[in-house]
C-alpha positions as CSV (number, residue, x, y, z in Angstrom):
1,F,54.2,4.1,41.4
2,Q,51.1,5.1,43.4
3,K,51.3,8.7,41.9
4,Q,51.4,6.9,38.1
5,L,48.5,4.9,39.8
6,N,46.2,7.6,40.7
7,D,47.1,9.7,37.3
8,L,46.0,6.4,35.1
9,L,42.9,6.3,37.4
10,T,42.0,10.0,37.2
11,E,42.9,9.2,33.1
12,N,40.3,6.1,33.2
13,E,37.5,8.0,35.1
14,K,37.8,11.1,32.7
15,L,37.8,8.9,29.6
16,N,34.8,7.1,31.0
17,E,32.9,10.3,31.7
18,E,33.8,10.5,27.6
19,V,32.4,7.5,27.2
20,K,29.4,7.8,28.7
21,A,28.7,11.5,27.0
22,K,29.7,10.1,23.8
23,A,26.8,7.0,24.4
24,Q,24.5,9.8,25.4
25,Q,25.0,11.7,22.4
26,M,24.9,8.7,20.0
27,R,21.4,8.0,21.8
28,Q,20.2,11.2,20.8
29,N,21.4,11.0,17.6
30,K,19.8,7.6,17.3
31,K,16.6,9.3,18.2
32,L,17.1,11.9,15.5
33,V,17.6,9.4,12.8
34,D,14.7,7.2,14.2
35,S,12.5,10.5,13.8
36,Y,14.1,11.3,10.3
37,K,13.0,7.7,9.0
38,A,9.6,7.6,10.7
39,Q,9.6,11.4,8.9
40,V,10.3,10.1,5.5
41,E,7.9,7.2,5.7
42,R,5.0,9.1,6.5
43,Q,6.1,11.5,3.6
44,R,6.3,8.3,1.5
45,E,2.9,7.1,2.1
46,E,1.5,10.9,2.0
47,E,3.1,10.8,-1.9
48,H,1.6,7.4,-2.5
49,E,-2.0,8.7,-1.1
50,K,-1.6,11.9,-3.3
51,K,-0.8,9.9,-6.4
52,Q,-3.7,7.5,-5.5
53,L,-5.9,10.4,-5.3
54,E,-4.3,12.1,-8.4
55,T,-5.4,8.8,-10.5
56,Q,-8.8,8.9,-9.1
57,L,-9.2,13.1,-10.1
58,L,-7.9,11.6,-13.2
59,G,-10.4,9.2,-13.3
60,C,-13.1,10.7,-12.5
61,R,-12.4,14.2,-14.8
62,N,-12.3,11.4,-17.8
63,M,-15.9,10.2,-16.4
64,I,-17.0,14.0,-16.4
65,V,-15.7,14.6,-19.9
66,Q,-17.7,11.2,-21.1
67,Y,-20.9,12.5,-19.4
68,Q,-20.8,15.4,-20.6
69,S,-20.5,13.9,-24.4
70,Q,-22.9,11.6,-23.6
71,N,-24.9,14.6,-22.3
72,E,-24.5,16.5,-25.7
73,K,-26.0,13.6,-27.5
74,L,-28.8,13.4,-25.7
75,R,-29.7,16.9,-26.1
76,E,-28.6,16.6,-29.9
77,D,-31.2,13.6,-30.0
78,M,-33.9,15.7,-28.1
79,R,-33.8,18.4,-30.5
80,Q,-34.4,16.2,-33.0
81,L,-37.1,14.7,-31.3
82,D,-38.5,18.2,-30.4
83,M,-38.1,18.9,-34.4
84,Q,-39.7,15.4,-35.1
85,N,-42.6,16.3,-33.3
86,Q,-43.0,19.7,-34.3
87,K,-43.3,18.3,-37.5
88,L,-46.0,16.1,-36.8
89,R,-48.4,18.3,-34.6
90,T,-48.0,20.6,-37.8
91,H,-49.0,17.8,-40.1
92,Y,-51.9,16.7,-37.8
93,Y,-52.8,20.2,-37.2
94,D,-52.5,21.0,-41.0
95,N,-54.8,17.9,-41.8
96,Q,-57.1,18.3,-39.2
97,W,-57.9,21.5,-40.4
98,T,-58.6,19.8,-44.5
99,V,-60.8,17.0,-43.2
100,P,-64.4,18.4,-43.0
101,R,-65.8,18.5,-39.2
102,G,-68.4,15.9,-40.1
103,A,-66.3,13.4,-41.4
104,V,-64.6,13.4,-38.6
105,Q,-67.5,13.3,-36.3
106,L,-69.0,10.6,-38.6
107,E,-65.8,8.4,-37.8
108,R,-65.6,8.9,-34.3
109,S,-69.2,7.9,-33.8
110,E,-68.5,4.6,-35.9
111,E,-65.7,4.0,-33.9
112,L,-68.6,4.2,-31.0
113,G,-71.0,2.3,-32.6
114,R,-68.6,-0.6,-32.6
């Protein structure tokens, strides 16, 4: 009976050691799982941030295209104004040569006299 009891105690101690080893392994596995969960969460946050940045980048690109279009329109408007300005200058200089100089001086002296 004593031998049977000793054998059971020895088996019990072995089983306790196995349980402790399994508990230690479970704690390590839990740490690995928690670490993996944290890594997955970080990756999700990074993906979300990346998508936000891509959306902002797309918005910026659209604004650039819009500004380029506006700039091109303004350049065209400036070309039109330059052409009008050149026509006005040409017209002014053409008319200046056709008006006798004395008449221009007379006009100016009349203006000064007023």
